[in-house]
DOFIVO-347904 format. One line per field, with one value per residue: residue in one letter; residue number from 1; x, y, z of N, C-alpha, C, O in turn. Coordinates in Angstrom, 3 decimals, always signed. Each point is the difference from the previous one (the first is absolute). Layout:
N
code = (A,...);
pos = (NUM,...);
n.x = (X,...);
n.y = (Y,...);
n.z = (Z,...);
ca.x = (X,...);
ca.y = (Y,...);
ca.z = (Z,...);
c.x = (X,...);
c.y = (Y,...);
c.z = (Z,...);
o.x = (X,...);
o.y = (Y,...);
o.z = (Z,...);
END
This chain:
177
code = (M,G,A,S,E,F,D,E,A,Y,E,D,E,P,A,D,R,K,R,E,G,R,R,P,L,A,E,T,L,L,T,A,P,I,R,T,L,D,P,R,P,A,I,T,V,P,P,T,A,T,I,A,E,S,I,R,L,M,L,D,H,G,I,G,A,V,L,V,E,R,D,G,R,A,I,G,I,F,T,E,R,D,V,M,R,W,V,V,S,A,G,A,S,G,S,R,P,V,S,E,V,M,T,G,D,P,Q,T,L,G,L,D,D,G,I,A,Y,A,L,H,R,M,I,V,G,G,F,R,H,I,P,I,V,D,A,G,G,R,P,L,A,V,L,S,Q,R,E,L,V,A,F,I,V,S,E,L,P,D,R,A,M,N,L,P,P,D,P,T,L,E,A,H,S,P,D,G,G);
pos = (1,2,3,4,5,6,7,8,9,10,11,12,13,14,15,16,17,18,19,20,21,22,23,24,25,26,27,28,29,30,31,32,33,34,35,36,37,38,39,40,41,42,43,44,45,46,47,48,49,50,51,52,53,54,55,56,57,58,59,60,61,62,63,64,65,66,67,68,69,70,71,72,73,74,75,76,77,78,79,80,81,82,83,84,85,86,87,88,89,90,91,92,93,94,95,96,97,98,99,100,101,102,103,104,105,106,107,108,109,110,111,112,113,114,115,116,117,118,119,120,121,122,123,124,125,126,127,128,129,130,131,132,133,134,135,136,137,138,139,140,141,142,143,144,145,146,147,148,149,150,151,152,153,154,155,156,157,158,159,160,161,162,163,164,165,166,167,168,169,170,171,172,173,174,175,176,177);
n.x = (+0.852,-1.360,+1.711,+0.033,-2.165,-1.231,-0.625,-1.809,-1.893,-0.264,-1.255,-1.081,-1.716,-0.633,-1.345,-2.218,-1.119,-0.555,-1.900,-1.802,+0.066,-2.007,+0.320,+0.036,-2.054,-1.138,+0.413,-1.205,-2.123,-0.085,+0.066,-1.870,+2.077,-0.143,+1.882,-0.788,-0.807,+1.916,+0.058,-2.183,+1.250,+1.277,-2.203,+1.772,-0.802,+0.349,+1.120,+1.943,+0.753,-0.178,-1.764,-0.321,+1.291,-0.770,-1.592,+0.667,+0.911,-1.439,-0.794,+1.184,-0.202,-1.802,+0.175,+0.535,+2.091,-0.503,+2.099,-0.670,+0.856,+0.861,+0.885,-1.197,-1.250,-0.121,-0.844,+0.287,-2.149,+0.641,-1.896,+0.024,+1.008,+2.244,+0.744,+0.118,+1.794,+2.019,+0.620,+0.277,+1.100,+2.227,+0.259,+1.004,+0.674,-0.773,-1.247,-1.726,+0.817,+1.524,+1.537,-0.934,+0.963,+2.040,+0.695,-0.711,+2.052,+0.326,-1.910,+1.636,+0.580,+0.636,+1.816,+0.990,-1.065,-0.808,+0.299,+0.859,+2.237,+1.206,+0.269,+1.582,+2.142,+0.551,+0.567,+1.920,+1.736,-0.310,+1.910,-0.261,+0.264,+1.662,+0.073,+0.923,+0.453,+1.203,+1.987,+0.560,-0.953,+1.979,-0.968,-1.242,-1.323,-1.113,-0.071,-0.111,-1.874,-0.093,+1.312,-0.984,-1.434,+0.835,+0.649,-1.474,-0.654,+1.385,-0.789,-1.363,+2.090,+1.030,+0.869,+1.976,+1.737,-0.355,+0.823,-1.996,+0.111,-1.275,+0.174,-0.528,+2.117,-0.775,+1.131,+0.662,+1.664,+0.715,-0.576,-1.757,+0.550);
n.y = (-1.173,+0.984,+1.190,+0.335,+0.518,-0.897,-2.186,-0.508,+0.401,-1.818,-1.025,+1.553,-0.138,-2.076,-0.950,+0.391,-1.223,-2.107,-0.310,+0.028,-2.245,-0.595,+1.443,-2.101,+0.417,-1.891,-0.949,+0.655,-0.685,-2.034,+0.422,+0.611,+0.672,+0.486,-0.869,-2.080,+0.128,-0.553,-1.102,+0.572,+1.448,-0.758,-0.018,+1.359,-0.934,+2.221,-0.767,+1.012,-1.745,+1.733,+0.262,+2.045,+0.472,-0.682,+1.215,+1.805,-0.417,-0.218,+1.882,+1.095,-1.087,+1.197,+1.206,-2.143,+0.433,+0.654,+0.189,-1.220,+2.000,-1.860,+2.053,+1.091,+0.799,-2.045,+2.092,+0.557,-0.439,+1.131,-0.774,-1.139,-1.959,+0.092,-0.188,-2.013,-1.300,+0.378,-0.602,-1.826,-1.910,-0.279,-0.024,-1.936,+1.024,+1.269,+1.160,-1.422,-0.140,+0.106,+1.285,+1.965,+0.377,+0.685,-0.991,+0.002,+0.878,+1.459,-1.004,-1.361,+1.216,-2.120,+1.247,-0.354,+1.768,-1.819,-0.563,-2.032,-0.091,+0.696,-1.339,-1.573,+0.545,+0.093,-1.885,-1.118,+0.882,-1.113,-0.961,+2.250,+0.448,-0.236,+0.609,+1.425,-1.820,+1.812,-0.809,+1.690,-1.334,-0.424,+1.981,-1.831,-1.266,+0.526,-1.701,+0.240,+0.429,+2.204,+0.707,-0.066,+1.629,+1.950,-0.058,+0.284,+2.109,+1.114,-0.551,+1.761,+0.217,-1.991,-0.350,+0.551,-0.851,-1.844,+1.135,-0.953,+0.977,-1.419,+1.160,+1.923,+0.712,-0.767,-1.097,+0.766,+1.226,-2.077,+0.019,-0.887,-1.723);
n.z = (+0.000,-1.493,-0.824,+2.217,-0.262,+1.666,+0.002,-1.239,+1.101,+1.290,-1.564,-1.178,+1.426,+0.553,-1.521,+0.176,+1.506,-0.624,-1.176,+1.311,+0.182,-0.770,+1.726,+0.732,-0.779,-0.363,-1.981,-1.772,-0.253,-0.929,-2.197,-1.031,-0.522,+2.173,+0.874,+0.393,+2.085,+1.037,+1.988,-0.100,-1.192,+1.675,+0.347,+0.099,+1.880,+0.101,+1.777,-0.484,-1.208,-1.402,+1.349,+0.858,+1.764,+1.982,+1.002,+1.120,+2.013,+1.711,+0.917,+1.551,+1.941,+0.593,+1.901,+0.356,-0.755,+2.108,-0.787,+1.762,-0.608,+0.948,-0.119,-1.577,+1.681,-0.930,-0.065,-2.162,+0.514,-1.830,+0.965,-1.948,+0.309,-0.188,-2.107,-0.997,+0.373,-0.891,-2.043,-1.288,+0.360,+0.033,-2.221,-0.505,+1.850,-1.679,+1.457,-0.191,+2.086,-1.647,+0.984,-0.571,-2.002,+0.602,-1.878,+2.125,-0.114,-1.682,-0.646,+0.717,-1.801,-0.395,-0.343,+1.974,+0.879,+1.030,-2.157,-0.438,+0.197,-1.763,-1.771,+0.139,-0.313,-2.171,-1.067,+0.241,-1.114,-1.928,-0.695,-0.122,+2.169,-1.493,+2.165,-1.464,+1.250,+0.614,-0.654,-1.364,-1.545,-1.011,+0.397,-0.413,+1.320,-1.875,+1.465,-2.237,+1.162,+0.376,+1.688,+2.020,+0.571,+0.706,+2.149,+1.670,+0.410,+1.377,+2.032,+0.154,-0.756,+0.071,+2.036,+0.910,-1.112,+1.183,+1.728,+0.416,-2.025,-1.126,+1.935,-1.025,-0.338,-1.952,+1.586,-2.006,+0.828,-0.442,-2.189,+1.066,-1.322);
ca.x = (-0.852,+0.809,-0.040,-1.152,+0.301,+0.704,+1.385,+0.651,+0.232,+1.172,+1.008,+1.244,+0.578,+1.346,+0.986,+0.160,+0.740,+1.395,+0.506,+0.210,+0.973,-0.685,-0.276,-1.400,-0.235,+0.160,+1.436,+0.542,-0.434,+0.602,+1.458,+0.545,+0.056,-0.639,+0.856,-0.380,-1.063,+0.576,-1.016,+0.271,+0.690,-0.876,-0.107,-0.045,-0.239,+0.321,-1.215,-0.554,-0.701,-1.440,-0.848,-0.183,+1.248,+0.115,-0.986,+0.494,+1.059,-0.638,-0.633,+1.037,+0.747,-0.934,+0.193,-1.029,+0.546,+1.328,+0.571,+0.410,+1.379,+0.717,+1.389,+0.319,-0.772,-1.447,-0.715,-1.430,-0.491,-1.226,-0.577,-1.312,-0.981,+0.116,-0.664,-1.443,-0.359,+0.287,-0.270,-1.357,-0.998,+0.126,+0.165,+1.298,+0.496,+1.173,+1.182,+0.524,+1.137,-0.348,+0.297,-1.187,-0.985,+0.667,+0.087,+1.350,+0.709,-0.648,+0.701,+0.880,+0.678,+1.237,+0.018,+0.225,-1.168,-0.714,-1.212,-1.155,-0.033,-0.504,-1.436,-0.630,+0.016,-0.950,-1.370,-0.270,+0.014,-1.064,+0.490,+0.304,+1.373,+0.928,+1.324,+1.170,+1.110,+1.247,+0.251,+0.027,-1.311,-0.087,-0.999,+0.452,-1.131,-1.311,-0.593,-1.461,-0.714,-0.094,+1.222,-0.082,-0.961,+0.635,+0.978,-0.730,-0.542,+1.113,+0.355,-1.120,-0.422,-0.958,-1.313,-0.478,-0.146,-1.010,-1.324,-0.693,+0.196,-1.224,-0.414,-1.312,+0.172,+0.473,+0.943,-0.642,+0.985,+1.066,+0.946,-0.632,-0.764);
ca.y = (+1.173,+1.205,+0.999,+0.901,+1.320,+0.759,-0.475,+0.405,+1.447,+0.309,-0.991,+0.557,+0.993,-0.313,+0.149,+1.437,+0.545,-0.391,+0.716,+1.383,+0.030,+0.384,-1.014,+0.077,+1.103,-0.436,-0.124,+1.359,+0.648,-0.639,+0.082,+1.322,+0.959,+1.307,+0.851,-0.261,+0.943,+1.335,+0.881,+1.447,+0.477,+0.538,+1.438,+0.079,+1.273,-0.079,-0.092,+1.342,+0.452,+0.072,-0.895,+0.629,-0.156,-1.413,-0.252,+0.686,-0.847,-1.173,+0.433,+0.416,-1.172,-1.034,-1.173,-0.188,-0.029,+0.549,-0.529,+0.989,-0.366,+0.742,-0.468,-0.972,-1.239,+0.090,-0.181,-0.033,+0.125,+0.774,-0.500,+0.505,-0.422,+0.924,+1.236,-0.233,-0.246,+1.099,+1.338,+0.079,-0.500,+0.553,+1.447,+0.477,+1.179,-0.212,+0.621,-0.890,-0.817,-1.310,-1.011,-0.221,-0.823,-1.067,-1.320,-0.098,-1.280,-0.896,-1.204,+0.315,-1.096,+0.362,-0.237,-1.410,-0.795,-0.467,+0.677,-0.699,+0.336,+1.380,-0.042,-0.650,+0.933,+1.080,-0.532,-0.361,+1.229,+0.899,+1.289,+0.078,+0.488,-0.496,+0.603,-0.830,+0.648,-0.764,-0.695,+0.985,+0.638,+1.199,-0.179,-0.129,+0.041,-0.407,-0.930,+0.091,-1.109,+0.327,-0.503,-1.462,-0.380,+0.289,-1.067,-1.225,+0.188,-0.073,-1.406,-0.661,+0.937,-0.573,-0.089,+1.293,+0.969,-0.505,+0.284,+1.018,+1.338,+0.414,-1.156,-0.514,-0.823,-1.351,-0.545,-1.087,-1.050,+0.094,+1.073,+1.291,+0.486);
ca.z = (+0.000,-0.136,+1.073,-0.052,-0.570,+1.036,+0.030,-1.244,+0.011,+0.811,-0.304,-0.528,+0.896,+0.503,-1.069,-0.231,+1.131,-0.183,-1.159,+0.409,+1.076,+1.231,+1.012,+0.452,+0.933,+1.394,+0.268,+0.031,+1.234,+1.164,+0.032,-0.330,+1.110,-0.211,-0.836,-1.388,-0.353,-0.062,+0.587,+0.016,+1.208,+1.037,+0.247,+1.460,+0.683,+1.425,+0.822,+0.196,-1.212,+0.221,-0.776,-1.318,-0.756,-0.352,-1.051,-1.206,-0.556,-0.585,-1.244,-0.957,-0.472,-0.449,+0.848,+1.013,+1.354,+0.287,+1.226,+0.985,+0.287,+1.039,+0.145,-1.046,+0.151,-0.221,+1.267,-0.253,-1.365,-0.123,-1.244,-0.432,+1.010,+1.128,-0.426,+0.112,+1.394,+0.917,-0.539,-0.527,+0.941,+1.353,-0.077,+0.480,-0.699,-0.832,+0.610,+1.045,-0.454,-0.539,+1.021,+0.820,-0.703,-0.757,+0.598,+0.539,+0.020,-0.962,-0.444,-1.120,-0.682,-0.674,-1.440,-0.301,+0.373,-1.182,-0.468,+0.577,+1.421,+0.086,-0.284,+1.150,+1.136,-0.263,+0.089,+1.393,+0.790,-0.442,-0.482,-1.426,-0.151,+1.019,-0.153,-0.275,+0.707,+0.020,+1.273,+1.076,+0.134,-0.833,-1.055,-1.377,-0.925,+0.512,-0.955,+0.009,-0.623,-1.423,-0.630,-0.017,-1.036,-1.292,-0.224,-0.328,-1.348,-0.960,-0.136,-0.684,-1.037,-0.940,+0.633,+0.478,-1.079,-0.903,+0.529,-0.788,+0.550,+0.670,+0.800,-0.377,-1.193,+0.232,-0.987,-0.711,-0.220,+1.010,-0.269,+0.265,-1.146);
c.x = (+0.893,-0.149,-1.227,+0.407,+0.775,+1.478,+0.752,+0.343,+1.270,+1.183,+1.334,+0.676,+1.385,+1.080,+0.246,+0.860,+1.489,+0.622,+0.308,+1.047,-0.605,-0.152,-1.484,-0.142,+0.225,+1.474,+0.645,-0.361,+0.704,+1.510,+0.568,-0.001,-0.659,+0.837,-0.304,-1.021,+0.518,-0.998,+0.453,+0.742,-0.999,+0.041,-0.202,-0.284,+0.470,-1.290,-0.672,-0.713,-1.494,-0.726,-0.152,+1.253,+0.156,-0.958,+0.472,+1.103,-0.590,-0.644,+1.035,+0.737,-0.905,+0.155,-1.072,+0.512,+1.347,+0.487,+0.403,+1.353,+0.586,+1.384,+0.335,-0.757,-1.484,-0.704,-1.509,-0.314,-1.318,-0.554,-1.309,-1.080,+0.044,-0.663,-1.510,-0.431,+0.126,-0.394,-1.450,-1.028,+0.060,+0.248,+1.319,+0.474,+1.260,+1.264,+0.591,+1.195,-0.458,+0.252,-1.208,-0.999,+0.618,-0.200,+1.445,+0.544,-0.622,+0.824,+0.821,+0.553,+1.293,-0.067,+0.179,-1.105,-0.777,-1.259,-1.234,-0.141,-0.557,-1.512,-0.753,-0.077,-1.021,-1.438,-0.359,-0.088,-1.077,+0.503,+0.432,+1.417,+0.859,+1.372,+1.071,+1.192,+1.259,+0.188,+0.014,-1.325,-0.147,-0.962,+0.630,-1.137,-1.288,-0.604,-1.509,-0.615,-0.128,+1.232,-0.012,-0.958,+0.600,+1.020,-0.699,-0.572,+1.110,+0.451,-1.083,-0.477,-1.049,-1.400,-0.544,-0.247,-1.071,-1.423,-0.679,+0.155,-1.211,-0.517,-1.363,+0.073,+0.487,+1.030,-0.667,+0.965,+1.109,+0.990,-0.650,-0.873,-1.481);
c.y = (+1.230,+0.928,+0.886,+1.315,+0.851,-0.382,+0.437,+1.480,+0.358,-0.921,+0.612,+0.973,-0.368,+0.158,+1.468,+0.608,-0.335,+0.788,+1.447,+0.108,+0.404,-1.185,+0.093,+1.089,-0.414,-0.104,+1.382,+0.688,-0.566,+0.189,+1.405,+0.922,+1.321,+0.878,-0.183,+1.018,+1.417,+1.030,+1.457,+0.385,+0.633,+1.530,+0.111,+1.410,-0.154,-0.071,+1.354,+0.549,+0.028,-1.042,+0.552,-0.146,-1.443,-0.361,+0.623,-0.830,-1.231,+0.359,+0.347,-1.188,-1.130,-1.301,-0.058,+0.000,+0.714,-0.652,+1.152,-0.470,+0.902,-0.634,-1.120,-1.304,+0.263,-0.271,-0.062,+0.082,+0.756,-0.304,+0.699,-0.381,+0.911,+1.335,-0.155,-0.114,+1.253,+1.377,+0.113,-0.374,+0.687,+1.508,+0.540,+1.164,-0.342,+0.596,-0.844,-0.784,-1.377,-1.105,-0.303,-0.961,-1.141,-1.348,-0.151,-1.412,-1.005,-1.260,+0.383,-1.281,+0.524,-0.338,-1.469,-0.917,-0.334,+0.792,-0.655,+0.331,+1.411,+0.026,-0.626,+0.957,+1.115,-0.474,-0.302,+1.254,+0.999,+1.365,-0.089,+0.473,-0.588,+0.624,-1.062,+0.747,-0.852,-0.605,+0.950,+0.718,+1.273,-0.250,-0.051,+0.231,-0.237,-0.872,+0.080,-1.248,+0.241,-0.525,-1.524,-0.482,+0.240,-1.082,-1.282,+0.082,-0.107,-1.439,-0.801,+0.829,-0.569,-0.069,+1.381,+0.981,-0.419,+0.288,+1.072,+1.376,+0.510,-1.204,-0.570,-0.852,-1.383,-0.365,-1.189,-1.129,+0.152,+1.134,+1.383,+0.524,-0.142);
c.z = (+0.000,+1.195,-0.152,-0.639,+0.999,+0.026,-1.246,+0.009,+0.750,-0.291,-0.413,+0.955,+0.525,-1.069,-0.296,+1.088,-0.140,-1.145,+0.366,+1.099,+1.335,+0.934,+0.351,+1.071,+1.445,+0.365,+0.114,+1.310,+1.222,+0.091,-0.204,+1.223,-0.389,-0.916,-1.485,-0.494,-0.220,+0.564,+0.031,+1.276,+0.973,-0.015,+1.506,+0.478,+1.439,+0.808,+0.211,-1.237,+0.286,-0.845,-1.409,-0.860,-0.486,-1.127,-1.308,-0.662,-0.684,-1.338,-1.066,-0.606,-0.489,+0.763,+1.075,+1.421,+0.045,+1.285,+0.893,+0.528,+1.081,+0.137,-0.980,+0.068,-0.250,+1.329,-0.189,-1.480,+0.042,-1.378,-0.345,+1.009,+1.217,-0.331,+0.173,+1.458,+0.860,-0.521,-0.431,+1.065,+1.363,+0.013,+0.543,-0.864,-0.789,+0.581,+1.135,-0.529,-0.451,+1.026,+0.886,-0.648,-0.805,+0.696,+0.450,-0.048,-0.979,-0.256,-1.227,-0.603,-0.589,-1.481,-0.362,+0.500,-1.267,-0.320,+0.609,+1.481,+0.194,-0.212,+1.168,+1.198,-0.194,+0.140,+1.446,+0.864,-0.387,-0.437,-1.452,-0.287,+1.114,-0.243,-0.260,+0.590,-0.130,+1.390,+1.191,+0.203,-0.815,-1.155,-1.392,-0.983,+0.768,-1.087,+0.119,-0.632,-1.494,-0.742,-0.089,-1.076,-1.383,-0.351,-0.424,-1.409,-1.044,-0.220,-0.729,-1.191,-0.947,+0.571,+0.350,-1.131,-1.001,+0.462,-0.841,+0.645,+0.766,+0.780,-0.364,-1.254,+0.404,-1.056,-0.658,-0.333,+1.026,-0.243,+0.065,-1.114,+0.151);
o.x = (+1.007,-0.862,-0.505,+1.190,+0.889,+0.880,+1.156,+1.040,+0.639,+1.058,+1.053,+1.101,+0.885,+1.078,+1.143,+0.874,+0.857,+1.138,+0.983,+0.395,+0.713,-0.209,-0.613,+0.916,+0.634,+0.396,+0.825,+0.859,+0.323,+0.575,+1.127,-0.984,-0.192,-0.552,+0.249,-0.025,-0.699,-0.424,+1.191,-0.291,-0.993,+1.057,-0.922,+0.262,+0.024,-1.062,-1.189,-0.644,-0.509,+0.545,+0.092,-0.111,+0.425,+0.371,-0.129,+0.013,+0.443,+0.120,-0.149,+0.391,+0.492,-0.020,-0.682,-0.772,+0.768,-0.790,+0.476,+0.138,-0.169,+0.129,+0.693,+0.286,-0.529,+0.115,-0.740,+0.879,-0.830,+0.663,-0.527,-0.913,-1.037,-0.617,-0.660,-1.015,-0.907,-0.456,-0.714,-0.935,-1.032,-0.023,+0.053,-0.134,+0.865,+1.100,+1.053,+0.094,-0.897,-0.633,-0.046,-0.855,-0.725,-0.407,+0.912,-0.752,-0.403,+1.214,-0.444,-0.052,+0.221,-0.893,-0.399,+0.058,+0.072,-0.637,-0.906,-1.111,-0.794,-0.729,-1.053,-1.052,-0.670,-0.842,-1.061,-0.859,-0.288,-0.699,+0.293,+0.442,-0.439,+0.515,-0.014,+0.263,-0.061,-0.865,-0.260,-0.086,-0.990,+0.073,+0.830,+0.164,+0.013,-0.208,-0.553,+0.636,-0.007,-0.125,+0.458,+0.293,-0.157,+0.102,+0.415,+0.080,-0.209,+0.555,+0.218,-1.202,-0.911,-0.978,-1.159,-0.931,-0.257,-0.961,+0.669,+0.011,+0.129,-0.293,-0.300,-0.966,+0.559,-0.125,-0.582,-0.409,+0.110,+0.671,+0.575,-0.627,-0.751);
o.y = (+0.032,-0.193,+0.195,+0.284,+0.762,+0.861,+0.416,+0.401,+1.006,+0.115,-0.498,+0.464,+0.855,+0.517,+0.411,+0.822,+0.852,+0.460,+0.565,+1.109,+0.444,-1.137,+1.047,+0.232,+0.735,+0.410,+0.239,+0.600,+0.738,-0.124,+0.270,+0.051,+0.290,+0.769,+0.909,+0.344,+0.832,+0.921,+0.307,-0.527,+0.604,+0.607,-0.600,+0.988,-1.109,+0.339,+0.062,+1.047,-0.808,-0.533,-0.748,-0.285,-0.245,-0.721,-0.614,-0.137,-0.389,-0.750,-0.381,+0.042,-1.022,-1.084,+0.991,-0.204,-0.020,-0.348,+1.033,-1.119,+1.219,-1.219,-0.957,-0.914,+1.059,-1.089,-0.287,+0.237,-0.231,+0.239,+0.804,+0.785,+0.323,+0.622,+0.888,+0.566,+0.322,+0.841,+0.904,+0.760,+0.408,+0.617,+1.140,-0.029,-0.734,-0.309,+0.336,-0.249,-0.597,-1.054,-1.057,-0.564,-0.785,-0.062,-0.062,-0.974,-1.091,-0.028,+0.796,-1.072,+1.210,-0.729,-0.422,-1.210,+0.727,+0.576,+0.698,+0.175,+0.236,+0.644,+0.497,+0.121,+0.403,+0.702,+0.411,+0.086,+0.929,+1.002,-1.076,-0.025,-0.122,-0.037,-1.084,+1.151,-1.183,+0.141,-0.419,+0.921,+0.717,-1.041,+0.837,+0.684,-0.340,+0.452,-0.081,-0.693,-0.952,-0.545,-0.576,-0.966,-0.834,-0.406,-0.650,-0.965,-0.570,-0.320,-1.156,+0.234,+0.716,+0.139,+0.296,+0.803,+0.718,-0.427,+0.883,+0.096,+0.885,-1.037,-1.144,-0.679,-0.186,+0.373,-0.843,-1.034,+1.053,+0.449,+0.976,+1.045,+0.375);
o.z = (+0.708,+0.858,-1.106,-0.134,-0.381,+0.010,+0.082,-0.521,-0.309,+0.618,+0.398,-0.295,-0.049,+0.293,-0.203,-0.275,+0.236,+0.093,-0.480,+0.361,+0.899,-0.424,-0.210,+0.790,+0.758,+1.091,+0.882,+0.646,+0.931,+1.081,+0.415,+0.737,-1.181,-0.787,-0.791,-1.182,-0.579,-0.699,+0.059,+1.074,-0.406,-0.170,+0.554,-0.686,+0.532,-0.524,+0.314,+0.073,+0.776,-0.966,-0.974,-1.192,-1.129,-0.927,-1.059,-1.223,-1.081,-0.970,-1.162,-1.167,-0.478,-0.583,+0.261,+0.937,-0.962,+0.878,-0.471,+0.493,-0.014,+0.110,+0.345,-0.774,+0.336,+0.562,+0.941,-0.829,+0.879,-1.009,+0.769,+0.255,+0.578,+0.864,+0.540,+0.405,+0.767,+0.774,+0.432,+0.255,+0.533,+1.065,+0.460,-1.223,+0.478,-0.456,+0.543,-1.202,+0.594,-0.059,+0.630,+0.683,-0.610,+1.161,-0.824,+0.034,+0.402,+0.201,-0.828,+0.603,-0.051,-0.430,-1.085,-0.215,-0.991,+0.881,+0.455,+0.500,+0.911,+0.754,+0.401,+0.627,+0.951,+0.560,+0.468,+0.877,+0.755,+0.152,-0.522,-1.148,+1.143,-1.118,+0.585,-0.351,-0.338,+0.864,+1.128,+0.812,+0.144,-0.653,-0.356,-1.010,+1.183,-1.126,+1.097,-0.794,-0.781,-1.097,-0.987,-0.705,-0.892,-1.158,-0.959,-0.760,-1.071,-1.051,-0.363,-0.122,-0.415,-0.736,-0.291,+0.075,-0.967,-0.641,-0.537,+1.228,+0.846,-0.595,+0.340,-0.349,+1.081,-1.166,+0.682,-0.528,+0.629,+0.929,-0.481,+0.174,-0.900);
END
C-alpha cells in the first residue's frame, strides 16, 4: 500500500534539508547558543533615570526593554509591561526614577547558554525579554521573544514563507498556491 497524501507531502523534506545543509529545527534549538542569534546590544540607563527618559529610549531604539545598570552591573529591567502596569494603569509619574518601577534582580543568561534554554526560561518565567550578561554581570544584550520567533521562522523558510498573505485566504496546495 502506498504512502498517504500527508506522508507524500512531507516525504521530500529531509532530502531538501540535507541539500540545503540545514539541521532539523529541534537539533538547532537544542544545540545552538544564544550568541548564534547575535542579539541586539543592551540599552542601559542608570537607576536615577526617569521613567519618561527610559520610555523615550525604548521608543527611539524600537525596543521593548532597557536594562538598569549600576557600577557596570545589570540590577534591573524596565519593560513595556512595566509601562502598562505602572504608568498607564497605576498612574506613575514619568518624572519618577525608573528604579521605583523596574523589575529588580532579573533572571539573566549568558551568550553561551542555549537558545532552547532561553525560550524555556522565558515561557516558564512569563516574560518576553531576558538580559544577557557576561560572567561579571555586565549587560551585553537583551534577548526578546521576537528575536527567538524570527530565528525559528528563519529555520523554517519553506513552511513560514508559504503562508497566505491574508489570514482569511486558504492555501490550495502545499506550496501556498
